[in-house]
N, C-alpha and C positions, 0 to 999 in steps of 0.2 A: 071436192077432198083427192086425196089419193092413195093409189096401195100400195103401200110397200111390201115385198115379198119378206125379203131379209126382218125388217120390225117385229112381222106376225111371224116367221119361223121361232123367233127368240122368245115370244108371249106364248107360243104355242109346247115351247123347252119349258116357260115357265109353267104353265098349268099343268104338264106333265109332271114335272118336278113334286109341286104340292101336293098330283095324287098318291104318287111314289113313294115319298118322306124318307123312309131310313131306308128304302131298298134303291133310290137313284141313282148312287152314288154303281150300283152293279147293273142298271139298266139303262146310263146315262146315255154311253157311245150307242146302243142300240137305238135308244129312241131318237139322236141326232141324224145318225147314218138312214133313219126310216124316212124319217124327213127332208133330209138332205135329197134322197131317191126322188121323194113325190113332187120336191120344190117346185121343176116347172109343170108340172101338171096341175100344181094348185095356183100357180100362176097365172095358166091357161084360162082356169076357171074362172077365177079372179074376175081376169082382164074380158073375157066372153059375156061376163054379167054386165061390168061397167061400161063398156058397150053396146048393153041391151041386145047382143047375139043369144042369150039365153033369158028365161025371167027368175024368178025365187025360188020357184018348182023344180026348175029344171035343174038350179041349182045344186038344190038338195040332193035329187038323184046323185046328181056326179059327186056330191060329199060323202053318198050313204057308198061309191064303188072305190072311194078314197079312203075312207072306212075299213073297207075289206082289205084293201093295198096296206093300211097299217097295221091290220092282226098279221097279216101275212108275214110282215117285214118283221115283226115281231111275236111271233108262231114259236121261234125258237129259246125265246127269254125262258130258262125252267124258275129264276127268282122271283117271280111273282107268279099270283092267283090268277084267271083268266077273267075275276070278276074285276080285280085291281086294273088290270089290262084293257078292260070294256071303257072305266071309269076312264083312264087314262085319254083311250081314244077318245070319246065323248067329251073330253074336257079342251083335246088338241081340235076337235072340230067346229066346239063352241068359239075361241079364241078365233077360228080362220073364218068363220061366217060373221061373229062380229066386228070383224076387220073388215069384209066386203059391205055389210052395210052401212058399216063408218062412212066408208070410200064415197057408197054410193049417195 
Protein backbone atom coordinates (compact mmCIF):
# COMPACT_ATOMS: atom_id res chain seq x y z
CA UNK A 1 0.00 0.00 0.00
CA UNK A 2 1.28 3.50 -0.70
CA UNK A 3 0.82 6.78 1.11
CA UNK A 4 -0.77 9.67 -0.79
CA UNK A 5 -0.28 13.00 0.98
CA UNK A 6 -2.78 14.86 -1.23
CA UNK A 7 -5.51 12.32 -0.50
CA UNK A 8 -4.60 12.39 3.19
CA UNK A 9 -4.76 16.21 3.34
CA UNK A 10 -8.19 16.08 1.68
CA UNK A 11 -9.34 13.58 4.31
CA UNK A 12 -7.90 15.75 7.06
CA UNK A 13 -9.81 18.78 5.73
CA UNK A 14 -13.01 16.72 5.61
CA UNK A 15 -12.47 15.67 9.23
CA UNK A 16 -11.94 19.28 10.30
CA UNK A 17 -15.03 20.37 8.37
CA UNK A 18 -17.09 17.83 10.28
CA UNK A 19 -15.87 19.20 13.61
CA UNK A 20 -16.26 22.88 12.79
CA UNK A 21 -19.67 22.37 11.14
CA UNK A 22 -21.33 25.81 10.83
CA UNK A 23 -18.06 27.58 11.54
CA UNK A 24 -16.35 25.89 8.60
CA UNK A 25 -16.83 28.79 6.15
CA UNK A 26 -15.01 31.08 8.60
CA UNK A 27 -12.13 28.71 9.33
CA UNK A 28 -11.77 26.77 6.06
CA UNK A 29 -9.03 28.97 4.59
CA UNK A 30 -7.04 28.96 7.84
CA UNK A 31 -7.24 25.18 8.12
CA UNK A 32 -6.18 24.74 4.50
CA UNK A 33 -3.23 27.08 5.08
CA UNK A 34 -2.13 25.22 8.23
CA UNK A 35 -2.28 21.83 6.52
CA UNK A 36 -0.50 23.14 3.44
CA UNK A 37 2.24 24.60 5.67
CA UNK A 38 2.66 21.22 7.39
CA UNK A 39 2.25 19.03 4.30
CA UNK A 40 5.97 18.46 3.72
CA UNK A 41 6.57 17.62 7.37
CA UNK A 42 3.63 15.20 7.37
CA UNK A 43 4.87 13.56 4.17
CA UNK A 44 8.37 13.18 5.66
CA UNK A 45 6.99 11.62 8.84
CA UNK A 46 4.82 9.17 6.91
CA UNK A 47 7.64 8.19 4.58
CA UNK A 48 10.03 7.70 7.51
CA UNK A 49 7.53 5.32 9.11
CA UNK A 50 6.93 3.46 5.85
CA UNK A 51 10.68 2.97 5.35
CA UNK A 52 10.99 1.71 8.91
CA UNK A 53 13.22 4.61 9.95
CA UNK A 54 10.85 5.29 12.84
CA UNK A 55 8.47 3.04 14.74
CA UNK A 56 4.86 3.67 15.81
CA UNK A 57 5.89 5.31 19.09
CA UNK A 58 8.25 7.68 17.32
CA UNK A 59 5.52 8.48 14.80
CA UNK A 60 3.18 9.28 17.70
CA UNK A 61 5.80 11.65 19.14
CA UNK A 62 6.22 13.35 15.78
CA UNK A 63 2.45 13.65 15.48
CA UNK A 64 2.30 15.33 18.90
CA UNK A 65 4.75 17.92 17.57
CA UNK A 66 2.57 18.40 14.50
CA UNK A 67 -0.47 18.94 16.74
CA UNK A 68 1.44 21.80 18.39
CA UNK A 69 2.14 23.23 14.94
CA UNK A 70 -1.55 22.91 14.01
CA UNK A 71 -2.51 24.66 17.24
CA UNK A 72 -0.05 27.49 16.58
CA UNK A 73 -1.33 27.86 13.03
CA UNK A 74 -4.91 28.12 14.23
CA UNK A 75 -4.19 30.30 17.25
CA UNK A 76 -5.36 33.43 15.48
CA UNK A 77 -8.77 31.97 14.69
CA UNK A 78 -11.28 33.74 16.86
CA UNK A 79 -14.37 32.13 15.34
CA UNK A 80 -14.00 28.92 17.29
CA UNK A 81 -13.60 27.86 20.86
CA UNK A 82 -10.36 26.26 21.97
CA UNK A 83 -12.23 23.01 22.57
CA UNK A 84 -13.52 22.95 18.99
CA UNK A 85 -10.06 23.69 17.62
CA UNK A 86 -8.62 20.88 19.75
CA UNK A 87 -11.26 18.44 18.50
CA UNK A 88 -10.44 19.41 14.92
CA UNK A 89 -6.71 18.95 15.54
CA UNK A 90 -7.40 15.52 17.01
CA UNK A 91 -9.62 14.64 14.04
CA UNK A 92 -7.06 15.64 11.41
CA UNK A 93 -4.33 13.81 13.33
CA UNK A 94 -6.46 10.67 13.44
CA UNK A 95 -6.94 10.80 9.67
CA UNK A 96 -3.18 11.13 9.17
CA UNK A 97 -2.41 8.28 11.56
CA UNK A 98 -5.00 6.03 9.89
CA UNK A 99 -3.58 6.82 6.43
CA UNK A 100 -0.08 5.88 7.56
CA UNK A 101 -1.27 2.66 9.22
CA UNK A 102 -3.18 1.74 6.08
CA UNK A 103 -0.08 2.34 3.95
CA UNK A 104 1.99 0.08 6.20
